[in-house]
C-alpha positions, 0 to 999 in steps of 0.5 A: 487304125495307122495298121490299116492304112499305111499297107493300104496306103502303101500297095495303092500308091503305084496306081494312085500315082497317076489320076489320069482317067486310065488308072496304071502303074508303070514300072518304076513305081512298082521298083519304088514299091518294092523299094519300100516294102524291103525298107519296112521288111528290114525295120521290122526284122530290126525291131523283132530281133531287138525283142527280148528273148 
């Protein structure tokens, strides 16, 4: 379940961060999303490289 939940939360974050009637995202929201995705990518690459060959 976590495999489906976390990507959904990450991708929905910028739009859902605002509870206005109009759902929108600001540039800073997308910057935070980009930083989060980059961090996840670095962690994933590190884990993959540490796997036994």
